[in-house]
C-alpha positions in Angstrom: 14.3 57.3 73.2 12.9 53.9 72.2 15.1 52.1 74.7 13.6 54.1 77.6 10.0 53.2 76.8 8.6 50.7 79.3 4.9 50.5 78.4 3.2 51.1 75.1 -0.6 51.1 74.9 -1.9 50.2 71.4 -5.4 51.6 70.9 -7.5 51.4 67.8 -10.3 53.9 67.2 -13.2 54.4 64.7 -16.0 56.8 65.4 -15.6 56.6 69.1 -16.0 60.3 70.0 -18.8 59.5 72.5 -16.6 57.6 75.0 -12.9 58.2 73.9 -12.1 60.9 76.5 -13.1 58.8 79.5 -11.0 55.9 78.2 -7.9 58.0 77.4 -8.0 59.7 80.7 -8.2 56.4 82.6 -5.1 55.2 80.7 -2.8 58.3 80.8 -3.1 58.7 84.6 -1.5 55.2 85.0 1.4 55.7 82.6 4.8 57.0 83.4 6.5 59.9 81.8 8.4 57.8 79.3 5.5 55.5 78.4 3.3 56.0 75.3 -0.2 55.7 74.1 -0.3 54.8 70.4 -3.7 55.5 68.7 -4.4 54.2 65.2 -7.6 55.9 63.9 -9.2 54.1 61.0 -10.8 57.0 59.2 -13.3 58.3 61.9 -15.8 60.9 60.7 -17.2 61.9 64.1 -14.3 64.0 65.4 -12.5 61.1 67.2 -9.2 62.0 65.5 -9.5 65.6 66.5 -10.0 64.7 70.1 -6.8 62.5 70.0 -4.9 65.3 68.2 -5.7 67.6 71.2 -4.4 65.0 73.6 -1.3 64.7 71.4 -0.7 68.5 71.5 -1.0 68.5 75.3 0.8 65.3 76.1 4.0 64.0 74.4 3.2 60.5 75.4 0.3 60.4 72.9 0.9 59.5 69.2 -1.9 59.5 66.6 -1.5 57.3 63.5 -3.6 57.2 60.4 -5.0 53.7 60.2 -4.8 51.5 57.1 -8.6 51.4 56.6 -8.7 47.7 56.1 -10.7 46.7 59.1 -10.3 46.1 62.8 -7.5 43.4 62.7 -5.3 45.4 60.3 -5.8 48.5 62.3 -4.7 46.7 65.5 -1.7 45.3 63.6 -0.8 48.8 62.6 -1.0 50.1 66.1 1.1 47.2 67.5 3.7 47.6 64.8 4.3 51.2 65.8 4.7 50.5 69.5 8.2 51.0 71.0 7.7 49.8 74.6 9.0 46.6 76.3 5.4 45.8 77.4 2.4 46.3 75.1 -1.1 46.8 76.4 -4.1 46.5 74.1 -7.0 49.0 74.4 -10.4 49.6 72.9 -11.8 53.1 72.5 -14.8 52.8 74.8 -13.8 50.9 77.9 -12.5 52.3 81.2 -9.3 51.1 82.9 -9.6 50.6 86.6 -7.0 52.7 88.6 -4.7 49.8 89.5 -4.7 47.9 86.1 -1.2 48.8 85.0 0.3 48.1 88.5 -1.4 44.6 88.8 -0.5 43.6 85.2 3.2 44.6 85.6 3.3 42.7 88.9 2.1 39.6 87.0 4.8 40.1 84.3 7.4 40.1 87.1 6.0 36.9 88.6 4.5 38.6 91.7 1.2 38.7 93.4 -1.5 36.7 91.5 1.2 35.1 89.3 3.1 33.3 92.1 1.6 29.9 91.2 3.3 30.0 87.8 6.8 28.9 86.9 8.8 31.7 85.4 7.6 35.0 84.1 4.7 35.1 81.5 4.9 36.7 78.1 1.1 37.3 78.0 -1.1 38.5 80.8 -4.9 38.5 80.6 -7.1 39.9 83.4 -10.8 39.9 84.2 -13.3 42.6 83.5 -16.7 43.7 84.7 -19.2 44.3 81.9 -21.5 47.4 82.1 -24.2 48.9 79.9 -24.1 52.1 77.9 -23.2 55.3 79.8 -23.5 54.1 83.4 -20.4 52.4 84.7 -22.4 51.4 87.8 -24.9 49.4 85.8 -22.9 46.1 86.0 -24.3 43.4 83.7 -21.6 40.8 84.5 -19.2 40.6 87.4 -16.7 38.4 85.6 -16.1 38.3 81.9 -13.4 35.6 82.2 -15.9 33.4 83.9 -18.3 33.9 81.0 -15.6 33.1 78.5 -14.3 30.1 80.6 -10.9 31.8 80.8 -7.6 29.9 80.9 -4.4 29.4 79.1 -3.6 26.6 76.7 -3.3 26.1 72.9 -5.9 23.4 72.4 -8.4 24.9 74.9 -8.3 28.2 73.1 -8.5 26.7 69.7 -11.7 25.1 70.7 -13.1 28.1 72.5 -11.2 31.4 72.7 -10.9 32.9 76.1 -8.4 35.7 75.2 -10.0 39.1 75.5 -8.1 41.8 73.5 -8.9 44.8 75.7 -7.8 42.8 78.8 -4.5 41.6 77.3 -0.8 42.7 77.6 2.3 41.0 76.2 6.0 41.4 76.0 7.7 43.1 73.0 9.4 39.8 72.0 6.0 38.5 70.8 5.6 41.1 68.1 7.9 39.2 65.8 5.7 36.1 66.2 2.2 37.6 65.8 2.8 40.2 63.0 1.4 40.3 60.5 -2.0 39.3 61.7 -3.7 37.1 59.1 -6.7 38.8 57.4 -8.6 35.5 57.2 -8.8 34.8 61.0 -11.7 36.0 63.0 -10.0 37.4 66.2 -6.7 39.0 66.7 -6.8 38.4 70.5 -7.0 34.6 70.0 -4.1 34.8 67.6 -1.9 36.7 70.0 -2.8 34.5 73.0 -2.3 31.2 71.3 0.9 32.1 69.6 2.2 33.4 72.9 1.3 30.1 74.6 3.0 28.2 71.7 6.2 30.1 71.7 6.8 31.1 75.3 4.7 28.9 77.6 1.4 29.4 79.2 -0.1 32.8 79.7 -1.0 34.3 83.0 -4.7 34.7 83.7 -5.6 37.2 86.5 -9.0 36.5 87.9 -9.3 40.1 89.1 -11.4 42.8 87.2 -9.1 45.5 86.1 -11.3 47.0 83.4 -14.9 48.2 82.9 -16.0 46.7 79.6 -18.6 48.8 78.0 -21.4 47.2 76.0 -23.5 49.3 73.6 -25.1 49.1 70.2 -21.9 50.1 68.3 -19.6 47.4 69.8 -17.5 45.6 67.2 -17.3 42.4 69.3 -20.5 40.4 70.0 -21.2 38.3 73.0 -23.4 35.7 71.4 -22.1 32.5 69.9 -21.8 31.9 66.1 -23.7 29.1 64.4 -21.9 25.7 64.3 -21.0 26.0 60.6 -19.3 29.3 61.0 -17.6 28.2 64.2 -16.1 25.2 62.4 -14.9 27.3 59.5 -13.3 29.8 61.8 -11.4 27.1 63.6 -10.2 25.5 60.4 -9.0 28.8 59.0 -7.3 29.7 62.3 -5.6 26.3 62.6 -4.3 26.7 59.0 -2.9 30.1 59.6 -1.4 29.0 63.0 0.3 25.9 61.4 1.8 28.0 58.6 3.2 30.6 61.1 4.6 27.9 63.4 6.2 26.1 60.4 7.7 29.4 59.3 9.5 29.8 62.7 10.5 26.2 62.7 12.2 26.6 59.3 13.7 29.9 60.4 15.5 28.1 63.3 17.1 25.5 61.1 
């Protein structure tokens, strides 16, 4: 039943057959019997969907959805919209969750452990990651992805330079109403989720502990280099416009 689901993992896939099993295995071993893994596949042609179908047959916690085929952001929106849990974790298809990721993040949601310095309980939790190359998880390129992104909560800070990392994020179900639909014009869904969470519910919790192995390879959708200044300014203006409209919508809704 929907009310019994504590954790939902929203994963998006597209031609990820090479690494998908390692990622799914690292997730399922941390989920409880009533949790769920929701996979939205956006038209893979390499057998990714068939791999997930096999998991679905063997494990009732796995649900495979046919994605909208409108790009990464709309596929993530589709996956999030179909989650039923109280806590929603985001996942890419090619990373590896460290064994204690779920435990640490859930402690942070409850105001324990690394989150003791915060007032109240956060609605968004972001953790650190180690970056590795290709097939070898021991080939660490970067010990702290949050340090590279200058991680930290705050609307203005993350408007200027985003430090929210989708594959390292989890949030409470109440945020779904605020973030969906995700505007097609913005560059990054993780920035959208994090900043709206900060705006509506207070500062997010950043855990400076690596809880994920972040795989870098030639087929990655996300890039680590910076955009040119013109595109950066355009992206920020577009984002601010969409953000302003969404916040105005909720302000009017309250009246």
